[in-house]
N, C-alpha and C positions, 0 to 999 in steps of 0.2 A: 694282448687280450682283446683289445678293441677290434682287431682285425677279424675276429670270429663272430662278432655281433652284427646284426643287420644295421645298416646306416641309420634307419629311422629310430631304432632303439638307442643307438649311441647319442643321437641328437637329444632324445628325451632325457637320458641320464645326465648328460652334461648340462643341459639348460636347467634342469630341475635343481642340480647342485649349485649352479651359479646364481640362480634366482634367489636362493636362500642366503648366499654369502656376499652378493655383489656390493652391498653397502656396509654390512656388519664386519666383514673381513676381506677387504679388497686385496690385501697382500696375498692371501691364499688363492684368490681368483687369478691374480697375475701369475703366480707360480704354476697354477694349473694350466694357464694359457701357454706357458713355455715348455710344456711337456712334449708337444708334437704339433705339426702343422694341422692335422685333423682336428685336434682339440682347439687350437687357436682360432680356426675358422668358425667354430661354433661359439666360442667364448667372446670373441671381439665385439660382435654386435650388441651383446648384453653388457659387457664391461664398459663400453664407450657410448651406450645409448643416451645416457644423461650425463652431461658434463657441466660443472660449475667452474668458471674461470673468472679471476678477479685481478685487479691491479694491486700492487705493482706487477709487471709482466714477467717476472723472473721465471716462474714455473712454465708459463706459456712459451717463452723463448727457448727454454731448455728442450721442450717437446719438439718445437719446430726446427731447432738447429742441431740437435745431437745426432740426427739420423745420417746415414751414409750418403744419401742423395738429397738434393734440395727439397724435394716434395715428399720424401718418405715420412717425415714426421707428421705432415698434414694428412696422410692416409688414415691416421688415427681418427681424425674428425670426419672422414667419409663414412664412418660407422655411427656418428652422432646424429640423433634425431631430436634431442632436446638440449638446448644450450642456455645457460644462465650467464649473462655478462654483467658482472658486478663491479662498480667503481668504488673502491674502498677508501673513501675520503677520510675516514677515521684514522687511517694509518699514515697519512701524509705528515711530513714534518711541519707542524704549525708553530712558527716562531712568534707570531703576533696573534691578533684577534681576526686575522684575515682568513676566511674560509674560501674554498673553491667556488667559482661562479657557476650558475646554471649551465653556461656554455662549456665550462671545463668538465663538469660532471658528465654532460651529454657526450662530449668528445671522448672522455675516458672509456665509457661503456661501449661506444661505437667502435673504438679502436680495437677492442677485444674481438668483436665480431669480424672486422675486416682482416685482422691478423690471422684468425682461424681460416678465413676464406682465401688467404694467400695474397693479400694486398698490403702495400706499404705506402707511407706518406710520400707524396711528391712535394718536396719543400719549395719548388719554384712557384707553384700555384696553390699550395696547401690542399691539393686534392689527393685522390687515391690512385695508385698505379699497380697493375698486376705484377707480382714477383714470381709466384708459383701457384696460380689460382687452382683451386680444387673444384673442378666443374661437376664432380660426382657428389658433392655435399648435398644432402637431401634433408635439411632441417624441417621438422614438422612443428616443433614448438620453440619459440624464441622469447626469452624473458630478458628484456632490456632494463627493467627495474627503474633506475634513475635517468635513463636516456629517453629523450622525447621522440615522438613519432616523426616530427618534421625532419630532423637531421637523419634519422635512421632510414626512412623511406627514400630520401634523396640520394643516399650513398650505397646502400646495400644492393648488389646486383639483382636484376629482374628474375633470373633463373632460381634464385634463393627465395625471393618473395612469392614466386608462383607456387612453391611447394608448401608454404606455411598454412597450417590449419588453426594454430593457436599463436597469438602474440600478445605480450603485455609490455607496456612502456609507461613512461611518466605522463601524467596529464599535462596539457599545455600550460606554460607559465607566462603570465602577463609581463614579467620583467624582461623577457626575451622577445623583442619585437618580431624577430623572424619566426618565432614559434607561435606567437599569439595572434598575429595579424589576420591570418586566414580564418581562424575560429571566430574572432571578434566581428568580422564583417559579414561572414556567411557561414554560420555553424553547420547548417545542413549540407552545404556544398563541401565544406571542409571534411566532414565525415564521409560523404559519398566518394570523394577523391581518394581518401584513405582506403576505403573498402574496395574500390575499383582497382587499386594497385595490388590487392591481395585476393586474387580470384578464387582461392580455395578456402579462405578463412571462414571458420565457423564459431570460433571463440575469441572474443576481443577483451582485453584487460587494460585498465588504467590504474596507476599508482599515484595517489594524491599525497605527496610528501613535501617537506620543505627542509632542506638540509644545508642552507646557506645562512649567511649573516642577515639576509633580507627575509628570513622565515616569517616574521610577524606580518610584514607588509604583503608577502605572497599570499598568506592565509586570509588576511582581512579583505584583500581586493579580488580574490578569486571569485568569478561570477558563476555560481553554482547553477543558476537558472539557464544561463547561456550554454553552459556545458551540457545541461539536460536537453536542450534543443538539438545539440549534436547527437546525443545518445538516441533521441527520438528518431533521427534520420537513419540510424543504424538498424532500428527495428523494422524499417521498410524492406530490408533485405531478408528474404525467407531463409537463406542459408545461415544467417547469424543466429546461433542457438543461445548463446549467453554473452551478455556484456557485463563484465564484473569490474567493480570499483573497490580498490583497497584504500582505506583511509588510515593514515598512520601519523604518529608524531604530533606536531603542532596542528595538523589538519583535523585532529579529533575534536577540536573546539568548534568545528563546523558540522559535526555529525548530524545534528538535527536538521540542518539545512539540506543535507544529502537525502535524508528521509523525506523531507517535504518536497524535494525535487522529484523523487520517484512517484510520490502521490499526485502532485499537481501537473507535472509535465508528462511523465510516462504512464500516468493513470494506473500505477501499481502493477505494471506488466511484469510477469514472473521471469521474463528473460533478462531483466535488469536486476543485478544482485550487488549487495554491499558486503564488505568484509571490514569489520572493526578490528584493526590490528593493534592490540594493546602492548605488544612487545616493543622495546626501545629500538629506534632506528639505528642507534649506535651498535646494536647487536646484530646488524643485518648480515654480515658475512656468515656467522654461525647459524643464523636463522635460515638462510638460503640453503646451506648444506643439510641442515636437519630436515627441512621440508622436502628436499629432493630425496633424501633417504627414505622418508615415510610415504613418498608418492603424493604429497600434498601440494596444492597450487592455489592460485587465486580463484580458479574456477571450481575447485572442490570445497573451498572454505567460505566463499561468498554466499550469502543467503538471500532468497527473495523476500520481498517486503512482508508478506504474511508471517513468515517464520521469524523475521526480525522483531516484529511487534509482539509475537507470541513469547519469544525469549525475553523481551523487555518486561512483559507483564509477569 
């Protein structure tokens, strides 16, 4: 039947059906994609546009390894434009009171991205080596959540960074010397180096959270004013439309400090926005999937200062 319809009409019919079912009934969308090559060609970009991948890596490894050829599984991700990389520390077997360190959380989220891009660990120097890299990956939005910018930008290939228009990662943590050093000594320079490595970026996001045993210390010693000076440097870039900050968990104790920072340092600039995330950080895996289904993100939920004050009143 499809053969008698104009190609443009086929595209409209398929995409309309998939848009309504893509998150609510993905099984039906998968079955639809399997009906013919013509349908698959139209469905795949919508089906895999937004992908949430978390640790443990079992599902990711299944996708990457079950295909007939080494890189066939990775072709799935060539359709992906928005990737959420989530380190599910809550699912790790915790036998004592020892929680993963900031470095472990960062490495976990980054590993997801690198696996998707076709890289594996080189255990000789603990770096990354290409296994079956997908040079056709064109991510536009990358949500690193608990992974810090320092490690991500050092390891993610340049051709991926060049395509990003939206990126959200964890705010720098002072307990990680590698992560904090650049911000502490030169906050403006730190931000400029970050943005210069992302030439198409228009939306920048930071998640302020503390999910380790050192949470109380991390929150107490986080220099909000210093962080604000870095944000101020981002505002000198005309292409940066929104700098969004998500405050969650123990960091909510510093909420008023973030409000004061926007007033004092950023002079209430509407491009700087805050999201008071009252949901529990322990619910993060479900939260991320739910937000992705609803099309919500840090940039849609964060509010400028004038709206925050209005909602508080």
